N, C-alpha and C positions, 0 to 999 in steps of 0.2 A: 504494500500500500504506500503511495507517495505521501509526502508531507501535505500536499494540497488535498488529497483524499481524507487524510486524518483530520485536517482542520475542518473540512466540509462535514465530516461525521459529527464533530463537536458542535459546529454551527447549527446543524439541523436537529440535534438532540438536546442541546443545552437549555437548561431552565435555571434561572436565578430569581429567587423570591425578593421582593422588596420588603426586607425584614426590619428596616429602620423607619422611624417616624419623626417627622419634623413637627413639633408641637406648636410652633408659632404659625407656620404655614398650613398646618393640618393636612399633611400629605405623607404617603409612604414613599420610600426610595430605597435603592440598593447601593451599597458601597463597593469599593474595589475589593475589599476583603470578602464580601458576599459573593462577588463574581469569581474570585479565585477559589473559594471554598466549593463552589458549584462545579468547577472544572476538575477537581481532584479525582472523581471516579473514572475519568477518561485518561488520565496520565499514564498509569500502568497498563491499562487495557490497550491503549494505542501506542505505547512506547514513546511518549512525547513529554517534554517539559515546557513550562510556561515561566517566563521571566519578565521582570519589569526593569527597565533601565531609565535613568533620568539624567538630564544634564542641563546646565544653565547655558542658554544660547544667546542671551543678551542681558545687559544690565542698565542700558540707557534708553529711554528715560526711566524705566522701571525694570525689575528682573522678569525675565521670561524663561519659563521652564519648558523643556520638551520631554514628555514621557513617552516611552516606547514599550509596547507589549510585544513579546517575541515568543513564538512557539517553535520548538526545534525537536527533531528526531535524532539529533546527534550528528547528522550529516548535512541536513538542509534546514533552513529556518525561514520563517515568514515574519515580517515585522510591520507593525502599524504604529502610528504616532498620534499624539495630541499635543497641542501647544497652549499653554496657559500663562497669564500674567500674574504677578504677585502684587496684590493691592497693599502698598506700603502705608497708605493712609487709613487702613481699616482700624476703627476704634475698638477698644476693648480686647485687643490681642497683643501678645508679646511677639517679637520678631520671629521666633521659631514657629509659633502658631500660624503666622501669616504664610510662611513658606510651606508648612505642613498642610494647611488648607488647600493651597494651590496645588501641591504635590498630589494630595488625595484626589482632587478633581481631575487632574491630568491623567492619573493612573486609571481612574474609572472610565474615562472616555477613550483612552488608548485600548483598554480591554474591550470596551463596547465596540470599537472599530474592528478589533480582531475577531470577536465572536459574533459580529453582526447583531448586536443587541439593539432592537428598535426602541429608541427613546422618544418616539413621537407620543407615546402614551405615558411617558415619565414626566412628572411635574417639573423636574429640572429643565426639561426641554420646552415645555409649554409655558412654564413660569406663571401659571395661574393658580398654583398651590391647591389644585383639586377643586376649585370653585368655578362656577360658571362666571363669565365676565359680568361685571356689575354695570348698571346704567349710571350709578352714582356712587362715589366713594363714601365710606363711613367717615364720620368726623371724630377726631380725637383731640379734645380741647381741655380735658380735666385730668389732673394727676390722680383723682379718685376713681377714674374709669378703670375697671379691671384690665382692659386692653393696654393701658399704659404700663402696668406692671409686667405684662407679657412682653411688650415692646422693649422695655428696659432690660429684661432678662435676655431677650434675643440679641440685642446690641452688645451686651456684656459678654455674651458667648461667641461674639464675632460676626453676628449678622449685620447686614448692610441696612443703613437707614433708608436707602432707596427702595428696598423691598417693603418697608413699612409705609413709605410714602405712596407706593403703588396701590396699597390697600386702604390707606386712611388719608384724609385731608387733615394735616396737622396744624395746630395753632403755632404761632411763632414761639411761644413759651415752651410748648412741648417739644418742638423741633430743636430748640436751643438746648434743652435738658438732655435729649437723646444724643445730640451731637457731641456733648462734652463728656460722655461716658468713656 
């Protein structure tokens, strides 16, 4: 069996659950670790290995990482890549977390490219967080609103204020508070 046939076997049989949940956006998603775990049954069966390689391809005006997913049978290999930027202005994250977040995202999409994971049904791809598009955004103007506490926790955990603004119309006071976290 050729490396192409082995990869095609995995691509057609592969299933990876969306076992993670984003409580702010209220959607399920899969991680790179979930994808790698789902490939394990095929590795010994088909005599292949899967590796992730990463490298910094640019640092100006901001760091850009290239993540590669490689499947090999020891003689031949097939490689796919994904390119992601590191958001150095991300509030609420230490520098290693900023790089780690970008790295995780790149790995996930490199693996998705390799195994033909269709992300059109994935909330990361549609970015509507599992909700139908709204005619009008909800308003977030009070620190007493339970949504403010969720938004604050989300930003502290590394979430982007732009994602909150996509869902809510923020008062200047609320936006200022979230921006300074």
